[in-house]
C-alpha positions in Angstrom: 71.4 113.0 92.3 72.4 109.4 92.0 70.7 107.6 94.9 72.6 104.2 94.3 76.1 105.7 95.0 77.6 104.3 98.3 78.6 107.7 99.7 79.2 106.4 103.3 81.1 103.3 102.7 78.2 101.0 103.5 79.6 98.0 101.4 81.2 96.2 104.3 78.0 96.4 106.4 75.9 95.3 103.4 78.2 92.3 102.7 78.0 91.2 106.4 74.2 91.3 106.4 74.2 89.2 103.2 76.5 86.7 105.0 74.1 86.5 107.9 71.2 85.8 105.6 73.2 83.2 103.7 74.0 81.4 106.9 70.4 81.5 108.0 69.4 80.1 104.6 72.1 77.3 104.8 70.7 76.0 108.1 67.0 76.8 107.0 66.4 78.7 110.2 63.5 81.0 110.6 64.5 84.3 112.1 63.6 88.0 112.5 66.4 90.4 113.0 66.7 94.2 112.8 69.0 96.7 111.2 69.1 99.5 113.7 69.8 103.1 113.1 68.5 106.6 113.8 66.1 108.3 111.5 67.7 109.6 108.3 70.9 107.5 108.7 70.3 105.6 105.4 68.6 102.4 106.4 66.5 102.3 103.2 69.7 102.6 101.0 71.3 99.7 102.9 68.3 97.3 102.6 67.7 98.2 99.0 71.4 97.2 98.2 71.1 94.1 100.3 67.9 93.1 98.3 69.7 93.6 95.1 72.6 91.3 96.1 70.2 88.6 97.2 68.2 89.0 94.0 71.4 88.4 92.0 71.8 85.1 93.9 68.1 84.4 93.5 68.2 84.7 89.7 71.4 82.6 89.2 70.4 79.2 88.0 73.6 77.8 89.5 72.3 78.7 92.9 69.0 77.0 92.2 67.0 80.2 92.7 68.0 80.3 96.3 65.9 83.2 97.5 62.5 84.8 97.1 63.0 88.4 98.1 60.1 90.7 99.1 59.9 94.3 100.2 57.2 95.7 102.5 57.2 99.5 103.1 54.9 99.9 106.2 54.3 103.6 105.7 53.3 103.3 102.1 50.8 100.6 102.9 49.4 102.0 106.2 46.1 102.8 104.5 45.3 99.2 105.0 43.6 99.0 108.4 44.7 95.4 108.8 48.5 95.0 108.3 48.2 91.4 107.3 46.5 92.5 104.1 49.3 95.0 103.5 52.1 92.5 104.1 50.7 90.0 101.6 49.8 92.7 99.1 53.4 94.1 99.4 54.8 90.6 98.7 52.7 90.4 95.6 53.7 93.9 94.6 57.4 93.0 94.9 56.8 90.3 92.3 55.0 92.7 90.0 57.8 95.2 90.2 60.5 92.8 89.3 61.0 92.7 85.5 62.5 89.3 85.7 59.3 87.9 87.1 57.0 89.4 84.3 56.5 87.6 81.0 55.9 89.2 77.7 52.0 88.9 78.0 52.0 90.6 81.4 54.3 93.3 80.2 51.8 94.3 77.6 49.1 94.7 80.2 51.5 96.7 82.4 52.1 99.1 79.6 48.4 99.5 79.1 48.0 100.6 82.7 47.4 98.6 85.9 43.9 100.1 86.1 42.7 98.3 83.0 44.7 95.1 83.5 44.1 94.6 87.2 42.2 91.3 87.0 44.4 89.8 84.3 47.6 90.9 86.1 46.4 89.1 89.2 46.0 86.0 87.2 49.4 86.2 85.6 51.1 87.0 89.0 49.2 84.1 90.5 50.3 81.7 87.7 53.9 82.8 88.2 53.8 81.9 91.8 52.0 78.7 91.0 54.4 77.7 88.3 57.7 78.7 90.0 56.9 77.8 93.6 53.9 75.5 93.4 51.5 77.7 95.4 49.0 80.2 94.1 48.4 82.8 96.8 46.0 84.7 94.7 43.8 81.7 94.3 44.1 80.9 98.0 43.0 84.5 98.7 40.0 84.3 96.3 38.9 80.9 97.7 38.7 82.3 101.2 37.1 85.5 100.1 34.4 83.7 98.1 33.0 82.4 101.5 32.1 86.0 102.5 30.4 89.0 100.9 32.7 90.8 98.6 33.7 94.3 99.4 32.5 96.6 96.6 35.4 99.1 96.6 38.3 97.0 98.0 41.6 97.5 96.1 42.2 93.8 96.2 39.3 91.3 96.3 40.9 89.5 99.2 41.5 92.4 101.5 38.8 91.7 104.1 39.6 88.1 104.5 42.5 88.7 106.7 40.3 89.6 109.6 40.1 85.9 110.5 42.7 83.9 112.4 41.9 80.8 110.2 43.1 82.8 107.2 46.4 83.6 108.9 47.0 79.9 109.6 46.3 79.1 105.9 48.7 81.7 104.7 51.4 80.4 107.2 50.8 76.9 105.8 51.2 78.0 102.2 54.3 80.2 103.1 55.9 77.2 104.7 55.3 75.2 101.5 57.1 78.0 99.5 60.0 78.0 102.0 60.6 74.2 101.5 62.1 75.0 98.1 63.5 78.5 98.6 64.4 80.9 101.4 61.9 83.6 101.8 63.4 87.0 102.8 61.0 89.8 103.6 62.5 93.3 104.2 60.3 95.6 106.3 61.1 99.3 105.9 59.8 102.7 107.2 58.3 101.2 110.4 59.6 104.4 112.1 57.3 106.7 110.1 54.1 104.9 111.1 52.0 106.1 114.0 52.8 104.1 117.2 49.5 102.1 117.2 50.0 101.0 113.6 53.8 100.3 114.1 53.0 97.9 117.0 50.2 96.3 115.1 52.6 95.6 112.1 55.1 94.0 114.6 52.5 91.8 115.9 51.1 90.7 112.6 54.6 89.9 111.3 54.9 87.8 114.4 51.6 86.1 113.8 52.3 85.3 110.1 56.1 84.4 110.2 57.1 83.3 113.7 58.3 79.8 113.9 58.3 79.1 110.2 61.5 77.5 108.9 63.6 79.0 106.1 61.9 82.4 106.4 63.9 85.5 107.3 62.3 88.8 108.2 64.6 91.9 108.3 63.3 95.0 110.0 64.8 98.4 109.4 64.2 100.3 112.6 65.0 103.3 114.8 65.3 101.4 118.1 64.6 104.5 120.1 61.5 105.4 118.1 60.2 101.9 118.3 60.6 101.8 122.1 58.8 105.1 122.3 56.0 103.5 120.3 55.7 100.6 122.7 55.6 103.1 125.6 53.0 105.1 123.8 50.8 102.0 123.4 51.3 100.4 126.8 52.8 103.0 129.0 56.3 103.5 130.5 57.6 100.9 132.9 56.9 102.1 136.4 56.8 98.9 138.4 56.7 95.1 138.1 53.1 95.2 136.7 54.1 97.5 133.9 55.4 96.3 130.5 59.1 95.8 130.0 59.8 97.4 126.7 63.1 95.4 126.0 61.4 92.2 126.9 58.4 93.0 124.8 60.6 93.7 121.7 62.6 90.5 122.2 59.4 88.6 121.4 59.7 90.0 117.8 63.4 90.5 117.2 66.0 87.8 117.6 69.1 89.9 117.3 70.1 93.4 115.9 72.8 94.7 113.6 73.6 98.5 114.4 74.2 100.9 111.4 76.3 103.9 112.3 76.6 107.2 110.5 79.2 105.9 108.2 82.4 107.5 106.8 82.0 109.9 103.9 84.1 109.1 100.9 85.0 111.0 97.6 82.0 109.6 95.7 80.2 112.9 96.4 81.8 114.3 93.3 79.7 112.0 91.3 76.6 111.7 93.6 76.3 115.5 93.7 77.6 116.4 90.3 74.6 118.7 89.7 76.3 121.0 92.2 80.0 120.3 91.9 79.9 120.9 88.1 79.1 124.5 88.8 82.6 125.1 89.9 86.1 125.2 88.4 88.9 123.1 89.8 92.4 124.3 88.8 94.6 121.9 90.6 94.7 118.4 92.0 95.8 120.0 95.3 92.3 121.5 95.6 90.7 118.1 95.0 92.9 116.5 97.6 92.1 119.2 100.2 88.3 119.1 99.5 88.4 115.3 100.0 90.1 116.1 103.3 87.7 119.0 104.4 84.2 117.7 103.5 84.4 114.3 105.4 85.5 116.2 108.5 82.8 118.9 108.2 80.1 116.2 107.8 81.4 113.8 110.4 78.5 112.6 112.5 75.9 114.0 110.1 73.3 111.6 109.0 72.8 111.1 105.2 69.4 112.7 105.1 70.6 115.9 106.7 73.7 116.0 104.5 71.6 115.7 101.4 69.3 118.5 102.5 72.4 120.7 103.0 73.7 119.9 99.5 70.2 120.4 98.0 69.9 123.8 99.7 73.4 125.1 98.8 72.9 124.0 95.1 69.5 125.7 94.9 70.7 129.0 96.5 73.8 129.0 94.4 71.7 128.6 91.3 69.6 131.6 92.2 72.5 134.0 92.5 75.0 132.7 90.0 75.0 131.2 86.5 78.7 131.2 85.7 81.4 128.7 86.8 83.2 129.9 89.8 86.3 128.9 91.8 85.9 125.7 93.8 86.8 127.6 97.0 83.3 129.1 96.8 81.7 125.7 97.0 83.7 125.0 100.1 82.6 128.3 101.6 78.9 127.7 100.8 79.0 124.1 102.3 81.1 125.3 105.3 78.7 128.2 105.9 75.6 125.8 106.0 77.4 123.2 108.2 78.5 125.7 110.7 75.1 127.2 110.9 73.6 123.7 111.4 76.0 123.4 114.4 74.1 126.2 116.0 77.0 128.7 115.7 75.6 132.2 114.9 78.7 134.3 115.6 80.4 133.7 112.3 82.8 136.6 112.7 84.6 134.4 115.2 85.6 132.1 112.3 88.0 134.8 111.1 89.8 134.7 114.4 89.6 130.9 115.2 93.4 130.5 114.8 94.1 133.4 117.1 92.7 131.6 120.2 89.4 133.4 120.1 87.4 130.3 120.3 86.9 129.5 124.0 83.2 130.6 123.8 82.6 128.6 120.6 83.7 125.4 122.3 80.8 125.8 124.7 78.3 125.9 121.9 79.6 123.4 119.4 82.1 121.3 121.3 85.9 120.9 121.3 85.9 118.5 118.3 84.2 120.9 115.9 86.4 123.7 117.1 89.4 121.5 116.4 88.3 121.0 112.9 87.8 124.8 112.3 91.2 125.5 113.8 92.8 122.9 111.6 91.4 124.5 108.5 92.4 128.0 109.7 95.9 126.8 110.3 96.1 125.7 106.7 95.1 129.1 105.5 98.2 130.9 106.7 101.6 131.5 105.0 104.0 130.4 107.7 107.0 131.6 105.6 106.0 135.2 105.6 108.1 137.3 108.0 107.5 135.2 111.1 103.9 134.5 110.1 102.9 138.0 111.0 102.7 141.3 109.1 101.4 144.4 111.0 99.7 142.1 113.4 97.8 140.3 110.6 98.2 136.9 109.1 99.1 136.6 105.4 96.5 134.9 103.4 97.7 132.5 100.7 95.8 132.6 97.4 97.0 129.3 96.1 95.8 127.7 99.2 92.1 126.5 99.2 91.8 127.2 103.0 93.2 130.7 102.5 90.5 131.6 99.9 87.7 130.2 102.0 88.9 132.1 105.2 89.2 135.3 103.1 85.6 135.1 102.3 84.7 134.6 106.0 86.8 137.5 107.1 85.6 139.9 104.5 81.9 139.1 105.1 81.7 138.6 108.9 84.5 140.6 110.4 83.6 144.2 111.1 87.0 145.6 112.1 90.3 145.6 110.1 90.5 142.3 108.1 92.7 140.0 110.2 94.4 138.7 107.1 96.8 140.6 104.8 96.6 140.0 101.0 100.1 140.8 99.7 100.5 141.4 96.0 96.8 141.7 95.4 96.5 138.0 94.7 93.0 137.9 96.2 91.8 140.3 93.5 91.5 137.2 91.3 88.6 136.0 93.4 86.7 139.2 93.9 83.8 137.8 91.9 83.7 134.8 94.2 83.7 137.1 97.2 80.7 139.1 95.9 78.8 135.8 95.2 79.7 134.6 98.7 78.2 137.8 100.2 75.1 137.4 98.1 74.8 133.7 99.1 74.7 134.6 102.7 72.1 137.3 102.0 69.8 134.8 100.1 70.3 132.1 102.8 68.5 134.5 105.2 65.6 134.6 102.7 65.5 131.0 101.6 65.2 128.6 104.6 
């Protein structure tokens, strides 16, 4: 799976965030703003792409190395009891991970392993900061730490020093020196995954370290609802004027917000999920066009994390039951089966009759919009030219129609009475193998959850 493909047309949103950061940099304004979206919507993908675009500017000499971009994953660093340590450590780690910031000498040590080269790498990272920015945060940390007893098993020698407010003030002073030359942009991710107490502590430390500093931009990727829940968990829900006002509390930390929606699925899934799509045969451009019409509608409103779990599952189950290339209609059936189940619709026999008006009960369970999608697909499965669209009370199924093949599977597998579709001329015999695999797929989906 290619994680860098923009499946949900996020480019416009990403470009707008870059514009915001550029504007803040132009006026050298210190700011903390949030990118808000529910869990699993793809916030990490978005901020990683924003980071890449800013780093492109950062490394262009014509732009005078405009930015210093840092990434802080709260959840990965929550083993630090004091978030201030995690924040500075993550900023240093961002430097270490950027190949453009590592010279040949450092690279040799990296190849030998961080464990053996830890002290030397700290020196090199410190020299880089000192040479490029004029400040050596490593030396600053070591100087302060030398005033206290060293912790024997601390991952970084300077971990314990951040317990003191005077250290925070020194770090603020040095960060402001850095920001005189270049805009510092710190991206904070995975705050949603931290326990409420730690999440609030991170927010407060970010405020302590960066608030009021010019030319420093902090970008928080958050689930607003989850963060509000964390505040309530810590301080209690607002009951009266003496209780904490959650919105007012969060305004202390967040100047403004940009909201990330579910996005609109595009055809790049052929490339992103090629490990699954390559297992099927596409015989016509018509099928490609129809799939590009079907899948975005089926996945409308589905967050990217849930979408990827569905694709991973269908690919895994399909691989268990089939090793040969099959007709592309089977792919649509497998995905459609999983999506409809995720809607909470268990009566799959109703799918066979969806275009006969037998869908009133379904609307109550999945909503009118989803029924409208299913009915649209079912309408496409019929041969409207065949004898008034009805033969012996049954619809005629169209083999050369992708929708027809998919609904043929649903009708044969889930409808107990006489199949409500008629296959004239035995054209459906061409996909008997696919029908058998479709039956087996449904069977295995009951075993593999």
